[in-house]
N, C-alpha and C positions, 0 to 999 in steps of 0.2 A: 404557577411555576414564579417567582420578579426574580429579575437579575440584577445583582447589587454587582457591582464594579470598586472590591476592599483593591491595596492594594497585594494582592494572593495574583490576585483572579487578571486583574493586568501588567504584572511580570509573565505570567503565563500568555498571553492576547500576543508583547513583543518577541516572546522568544520561535514561539507560531507567528508569525509576521516574514520574523529575520531570518526564521530555516527558512520560508518559501519559495520566496522571496531567492535566498540566495541558490538553494537546488530550484527556480526556475534559471535563471541567470549561467544557472554550469552548464545544464538540459544546453536551452539554447544554444549554448555556444559545442557540446555535441556533436550535434543532429547538423548541426552550421560546418563541422569537420572535411575537407578532401579526404577521406579515408578508406582502404578496397572497405570492407566488414568482413566477417567473414561467414560463412551459408551454413546458417542451424536447420537441417534435416530430418526424419527418422522414420524407419515404416509407418508408426502410427501416428505421420500423419496423412497419408495417404488413405487412412480408413476412414476422414472423420467430414463428412461434409458440407460443404459449405451450406447455413444458414443467413438470408436475413434481419428474420423475424430478434434473433440475437442480436443487430444492433441496439434496438429499446436495454436490457438489461447491464447491457458497455456502456452507454449513454446514461445513466442511471446511477454510474461506479459515480460519480461527478459530484452526485447529491450526495449525495451515500458516505463518502466519507468528510464533503464537508460535513456535510450534517451529521455527522459524530467526532468528530472534529471540537467544532464549535463546542456542542456536551459539555467534553470533556472538562475545553477548556472554563467555560463561559456557568458551569452549573449546576458541576460537577466539586461538593468542598471536601473531599476525600484526595486527599494530595496523594495521593499512592494508585489508589486508580488512574486517577492522574496521570501519572510523574508514567507507570506501566505504560498505557496508550501513548504518547508520546515518548519515551526511546525507544518502542518497537520500531511504530517507521520511523522512530532519526534513522536509527541503525541498520535496519533496512535499505529504506529507499537512498539515503546514506553509501554504506555497499557497496547498490544497483548505478553511483554514479564510476565507483570507479574501479571495475568489472568494464565501463562501455568504455575508459578513457584505458584503461589497458588494455578491452581485449576488443574492439571493434567488432560486432555483430550484426545481422538480419535475416528475412529470409526473401523467402519467393514463391510464397504462398498462394497471396493474392492473384482472383482470376479473374476476365476477363468480366465487365458487369454490363450482364441484359436489363435493358424494360425500364421500365418509367413509372415505378410504384414510388409512393410514398418509402417504404423501409429501403429499397435501391439506394431510392434517391440518397437517403441518411447513411446507408457503408459508403456510398460514395464521395461526401461529405466529412469521413472519418478520414476512410482513405489518400484525402487531398490531402488537409489539415496534420494526419503525425503518419510517419513514412513510414518503414517498415524495416525500423534500422532504433539500435539501442535497447534492442527485449531484455536481454538475463542479467539477471528475472525479469520475472513477468510481475510491476509492480500493480496490475489490475489487481495481479489474483494473488499479492504481498498483502495492497494496502484495506481488501475486503476483508479477506479476512484477521488482521490484526483489530476494525473495527470490529469484526461479526465479537472474537476474542473479549473485549473490552466491554461490549454490551454485557456480553452471558455475565459476569465480573462483576458488573455494576446493577450493588446495590439497589436501591430504585428502578432498575429499565428488567430485570434478572425474575419482578414478579410482577412483569403483563409477556403472558401467553402470549396472548396474539402479537406482541408486537418482532419477541424474540422467533415465532416461528414467519412472520412478516421477513430481517432480518437476516436467519440461519434459506429460506426458501430463496435471497436473494444475493447470496453469497453463491451458492451453492450456484443461481445462470450468471454472478459475473464469470466463477469462472470456468464456464459453456463459451462462457461468448464471448473467450479471445483464442476460443481453441475451432468453433464453427463460423468463424469471424477474418476467422483467418489471418488474425493479427501474431500471436504466438505458437510457437512452436510446442509441442507436448514436452518436449525438457526446458524450455522455460517459464512454463504452469507449474512442470516438475521442482525442479531446480528453489522457485519459490514458496513450494512447500515446503522444501526442508527446511530452509532458512528460517519458515514462522513455525513447525518444529525445533529449529533448537530458541528461538530467542525465549515461545514462550513456552519453555522446559527453564531459560535459566530469569525468566526476570516471572512466570506470574507461581512456577512450580517453587524457585530451588528458593531458600532461608540467606541465604549471597543478597540479594537485590535491595527486600527487605531493611537488611543489613545493614546496608550502603546507602539507604533512604536516609534511619534516622541515625545515620553515622555522615550524611550531610557532602556520601561516598566519599568514608575515606576510611580506605580498608584497616586494615591496625596495623598491620606490617608498615604503618606508610604515615605511623607518629612518630610525631619529634619525642627520643630517647631522655629523661633529665638528668643534666648535667650533676656534676658531684663536682 
């Protein structure tokens, strides 16, 4: 596989980097706001035990999402496949920022860490750099499932059963890790799943998104009428 940066891929990369910079800037501003968050909690959260081993797939999420986005940005020639992934990520992450702005939220599920084993130390590091606020919906869940769906719909990758199996297992472990590490409530995960389902139905299963791609995102009813 060779990398050739044509104008199309350069535009993709610029768009990805610009959105990433804007997202991180807004996210850090939201994290530093002095507001009282609405505490999220369900009875199901009490049934899920803390398990430090899940810190491994939780941190693996960063490499998984980054590798998927870079692959589709730089190596995938099919513009529809890239646009589906990019649009889903854009909608989900932007909606997350909007919800965090209008509805500050958080949880009080984190346990007191005991022990000095490597996994517990990693969880302590995670807790120190990631506050238990702005958690609804879980972007770990939404982005992991989005990447998994994109991999399944890529013409080249879906012919690699070992890669598909690895992606499926890692995605499931990432989803579980958000709850077993007490990073998210069950409600955060469920809402992320709902958002994923809606985006998948509209962007992957509906003909409307493909029509927008073909017409340059100009729906028929927005076309200018010819003047007599």
